[in-house]
N, C-alpha and C positions, 0 to 999 in steps of 0.2 A: 548557546543551547537552542535547539529548534524543536518545536512540537509538530508532529505529523499525525493526522487522523487517517487511519487505514481501515477499510472494511470491505469484505467481499460478499458477505452473506446477510446484509440487512434486507430482509424481505418486507415488503409493504404489508404482508399479512400478519407479521409479528405484532403483538400488542405494543402500544406506545411505550409503556413502562419498560418492557423488555428491550426495545430498540434503543431507548435512552441509556440503559445500563450498558449495553454493548458499545455504544458510542463512547461512553466515559471510559470503559475498559480499554478501548482501542487507541487512546492517546498515547503516543510514544515520545520519549525524549531522546533525541539523537545527539551524538557527540560531534558529528561532522555535518557539513552542509550538503544536503542531497543534490543541490545544483552542481556540485563538483564531483559527483559519483560517476564512475565508469560503468560500462555495460555489466562487467563482472560484479561490481559493487552492488548494483541494483538487483541482479539475479541472486546474489548471496543474501541480501537483506530480505527480499520477497520470500525466499526459501524458508525463512524462519518466522513467517507470519501465517495467519489463517488463509492467506492467498498463495500458499506454497505451490499449489497446482498450476499457477500462472508463471512461475519462475522460468521454466524452460521456454515458454512462448515469448516472454519479454526479452530473453537472451537472443532467441532466434530473430526477433524483430529489431535487435540492436538498440534497445531502449536504455539510454543513459539517464543520469539524474535529471537533466533538464527536460528530457522528453517525459520522464515519469511524472514530473510536477504538472505537466499539461494534461495528463490522462485522468479520466473519471471512469467509473465502472461501465456505463453504457458505451464508451469509446472502445474499451477493451473487448 
């Protein structure tokens, strides 16, 4: 079981309590290892998150699971 923290909209302007609540809510439990995901697996996963608007872009850039684990929001 793998835990992944994913967030696309944590604004620095949001109150600290609100940011912490979002962070807690954004913890995901995954059944498979993201390091083994294909480009399609990544796009499918992202499409079902609050970052869905980035799914097409990640697919176009051929981001697989290993590449996804190296990304952070400023990188994207």
